[in-house]
C-alpha positions in Angstrom: 154.5 -100.6 -20.7 155.0 -102.3 -17.5 156.6 -105.7 -15.5 155.4 -107.6 -12.6 156.8 -110.9 -11.5 155.4 -114.3 -11.6 157.1 -117.6 -9.9 157.2 -120.0 -13.2 159.0 -123.3 -13.7 160.9 -125.1 -10.6 164.1 -124.1 -9.6 165.2 -127.0 -7.7 163.6 -128.7 -4.8 160.9 -126.7 -3.2 162.1 -123.7 -5.3 160.4 -121.6 -8.0 162.3 -119.6 -10.8 161.4 -115.9 -10.9 159.7 -114.8 -14.5 158.2 -111.8 -15.2 155.0 -111.0 -17.2 155.8 -107.4 -19.6 152.0 -105.8 -20.0 151.7 -103.7 -23.1 148.5 -101.4 -23.0 147.5 -100.4 -26.5 146.2 -96.9 -27.8 143.2 -98.9 -28.7 142.5 -100.3 -25.3 144.2 -103.6 -25.7 146.3 -105.3 -23.3 148.9 -108.1 -23.7 150.8 -110.2 -21.0 154.1 -111.5 -22.9 156.2 -113.7 -20.4 159.9 -113.8 -20.4 162.0 -115.6 -17.9 163.9 -112.8 -16.9 163.6 -109.0 -16.2 166.4 -108.1 -18.9 166.4 -105.2 -21.3 166.1 -107.1 -24.5 162.6 -108.3 -23.2 161.3 -104.8 -24.1 163.1 -105.4 -27.4 161.9 -108.9 -28.1 158.1 -107.4 -27.4 158.1 -104.2 -29.1 160.5 -104.6 -31.9 162.9 -102.6 -33.1 160.9 -100.5 -35.4 158.4 -98.9 -33.8 155.4 -97.2 -35.4 156.1 -93.7 -36.6 154.9 -91.1 -33.7 154.9 -93.8 -31.3 155.4 -92.9 -27.6 156.2 -95.6 -24.9 154.8 -94.5 -21.6 156.5 -96.3 -18.3 158.0 -96.2 -15.0 161.5 -95.3 -14.5 163.3 -98.4 -14.9 165.9 -98.2 -17.4 165.2 -100.8 -19.6 162.5 -98.3 -21.2 165.0 -95.4 -21.3 167.4 -97.5 -23.4 164.6 -98.9 -25.6 163.8 -95.6 -26.3 167.2 -94.5 -26.9 168.2 -97.4 -29.1 164.9 -97.0 -31.2 164.5 -93.1 -31.5 161.0 -93.6 -29.9 159.6 -91.1 -27.4 159.8 -91.8 -23.9 157.4 -90.4 -21.8 157.4 -91.0 -17.6 154.7 -91.6 -15.2 154.0 -89.0 -12.8 152.4 -91.6 -10.6 155.7 -92.8 -10.0 157.2 -90.0 -9.2 154.6 -88.8 -6.6 155.2 -92.3 -5.1 158.8 -91.6 -4.6 158.1 -88.6 -2.9 155.5 -90.1 -0.7 157.3 -92.8 0.6 160.0 -90.5 1.5 157.6 -88.3 3.8 158.7 -89.7 7.0 162.4 -88.1 6.1 161.1 -84.7 5.4 157.2 -84.6 5.9 157.2 -80.6 5.6 159.1 -80.6 2.0 157.2 -84.0 0.8 153.7 -82.3 1.3 155.0 -79.1 -0.5 156.3 -81.3 -3.5 152.9 -83.5 -3.2 150.7 -80.1 -3.6 152.6 -79.5 -6.5 151.9 -83.1 -8.1 148.5 -82.9 -7.1 148.0 -79.7 -9.3 148.7 -81.1 -11.9 146.1 -84.1 -11.3 143.5 -81.3 -10.9 144.0 -80.0 -14.0 143.6 -83.6 -15.5 140.1 -83.6 -13.8 138.8 -80.7 -15.5 140.3 -82.2 -18.7 138.3 -84.9 -18.4 134.9 -82.9 -17.1 135.3 -80.4 -20.0 135.7 -83.4 -22.3 138.8 -81.9 -24.1 140.6 -84.1 -26.7 143.4 -83.2 -29.2 144.2 -79.7 -29.8 142.0 -78.5 -27.3 143.3 -81.1 -24.5 147.0 -80.1 -25.7 146.3 -76.3 -25.4 144.6 -76.5 -21.7 147.8 -78.5 -20.6 150.0 -75.6 -22.1 148.0 -73.3 -20.7 147.3 -74.9 -17.4 149.5 -77.7 -16.5 152.7 -76.5 -18.1 153.6 -73.6 -15.6 152.7 -76.3 -13.0 155.3 -78.9 -13.7 157.8 -75.7 -14.3 156.7 -74.6 -10.5 157.6 -78.2 -9.7 160.9 -78.4 -10.8 161.9 -75.2 -9.5 160.7 -76.4 -6.4 162.9 -79.4 -6.9 165.9 -77.3 -7.8 165.3 -75.3 -4.6 165.3 -78.1 -2.3 168.6 -79.6 -3.7 170.1 -75.5 -3.1 168.4 -75.3 0.4 169.3 -78.4 2.2 172.3 -80.1 3.0 170.7 -83.8 2.2 173.0 -87.0 2.1 172.9 -88.8 -1.0 171.3 -91.6 0.8 168.2 -89.8 2.1 165.1 -91.0 0.6 164.1 -87.4 -0.2 167.2 -86.6 -2.0 166.3 -90.0 -4.1 162.9 -88.8 -4.6 164.1 -85.6 -5.9 166.6 -86.8 -7.9 164.1 -89.5 -9.5 162.0 -86.6 -11.0 165.0 -84.4 -11.9 166.6 -86.9 -14.1 163.1 -87.7 -15.6 162.1 -84.3 -16.4 162.0 -84.6 -20.3 160.3 -87.7 -20.0 157.6 -86.1 -17.5 157.1 -83.3 -19.7 156.2 -85.0 -22.8 152.3 -85.3 -22.0 152.1 -81.5 -22.0 152.7 -81.2 -25.9 151.0 -84.8 -26.8 147.3 -84.9 -25.8 147.2 -88.6 -26.3 149.6 -89.3 -23.4 148.5 -90.2 -20.3 149.9 -88.2 -17.1 150.6 -91.7 -15.6 150.4 -95.7 -16.2 147.4 -96.1 -13.7 145.3 -97.4 -16.6 147.9 -100.1 -17.3 148.0 -100.8 -13.7 144.3 -101.4 -13.3 144.5 -103.4 -16.1 147.4 -105.7 -14.7 145.7 -106.3 -11.3 144.5 -109.6 -12.9 148.2 -111.2 -12.2 148.5 -110.0 -8.6 145.1 -110.8 -7.7 145.9 -114.3 -10.0 149.2 -114.9 -7.5 147.0 -114.7 -4.2 144.8 -117.7 -5.7 147.1 -120.2 -7.4 150.3 -118.9 -6.3 152.4 -119.9 -9.4 152.9 -121.3 -12.4 154.0 -124.6 -12.7 156.1 -124.5 -15.7 157.3 -121.5 -17.9 154.9 -123.0 -20.6 152.1 -122.4 -18.2 152.6 -118.8 -17.4 153.0 -118.1 -20.8 149.2 -119.6 -21.2 148.1 -117.2 -18.3 149.3 -114.5 -20.0 147.4 -115.5 -23.3 144.3 -116.1 -21.6 144.6 -112.7 -19.4 145.1 -110.7 -22.4 142.0 -111.8 -24.0 140.0 -111.7 -20.7 141.3 -108.1 -19.9 141.0 -106.7 -23.1 137.4 -108.0 -22.9 136.6 -106.2 -20.1 137.7 -102.9 -21.3 135.8 -103.3 -24.1 132.6 -103.9 -22.2 132.6 -107.9 -23.5 131.4 -110.5 -21.5 134.4 -112.9 -21.5 132.5 -116.1 -20.9 130.4 -115.0 -24.0 133.3 -114.3 -25.9 135.3 -117.6 -25.2 132.4 -120.0 -25.9 132.0 -118.3 -29.0 135.6 -118.0 -29.8 136.5 -121.5 -29.1 133.7 -123.2 -31.1 134.4 -120.3 -34.3 138.1 -120.5 -34.3 137.9 -124.0 -36.2 135.6 -122.7 -39.0 137.5 -119.4 -39.1 139.9 -118.4 -41.8 143.4 -118.4 -40.5 144.2 -115.4 -42.3 141.2 -113.1 -40.3 142.2 -114.5 -37.2 142.7 -111.1 -36.0 139.0 -110.7 -36.2 138.4 -112.8 -33.1 140.6 -110.6 -30.8 138.2 -108.9 -28.2 137.8 -105.4 -29.5 137.0 -106.8 -33.4 135.3 -109.8 -32.3 132.8 -107.1 -30.5 132.3 -105.2 -33.9 131.8 -108.3 -36.1 130.4 -111.2 -33.9 129.0 -109.8 -30.6 125.5 -109.3 -31.6 125.0 -113.3 -32.4 127.4 -115.0 -30.6 127.7 -118.7 -31.0 126.0 -120.5 -27.4 127.1 -123.4 -25.3 124.2 -126.2 -26.1 123.2 -125.7 -22.3 122.6 -121.5 -23.1 118.6 -122.4 -23.6 118.2 -125.3 -20.7 115.8 -123.7 -18.8 114.7 -121.0 -20.6 
């Protein structure tokens, strides 16, 4: 889960309110973009509920709202290594040599993940590979972090100090991926999926109303999920907008892109214009 801003609704003459999409990427490669008019922690509760699925894991960046939610529900909270790396990278001007060392440690973890993909490892084999190869590198990284705190009289305000503290304070979450093969090392897959929102902001800049923002979230949930499953969004929308009127309400879930691909993609309903010129 993540959050990304959008201007939505008027806030006086010439001003727009600040709202947020809170995109959620599910384990079956489905994405939804719920909209809220704030960045408060209760938006996570409203999106995910207080009774998460058994053995579920929430993967996020270091925003405290996710940690608070995990603590409240007992959910396992995994943290993103890409964000830890980003914190270090942004401190490179303050301590270039030390930052380079830290980036090398994290880079070794990503090299191991690349090996896992190349070997097509899954399940227990993936878990064992991570424990054998990645766990020692993670331990080396946090030993390096501890040495930086011991060896350098860094000011608390130093970007390097803040980057070290970011990783150290989130160690438990950063280590979840080692023992759970279904947990990615980072949230990059979600960040790729939510690009539709910042790209949209460049085109339409804002949503005139908060209701409009919610509708943007609904449409982008469908379009982005279509792309994740190799479904042409045009074919999908043309079919569903015709089919929905004759489809049983109890089975509406079958019209979500992932299940639509299984049940209807082979023979989709077409527009009246489809055969013109053929």
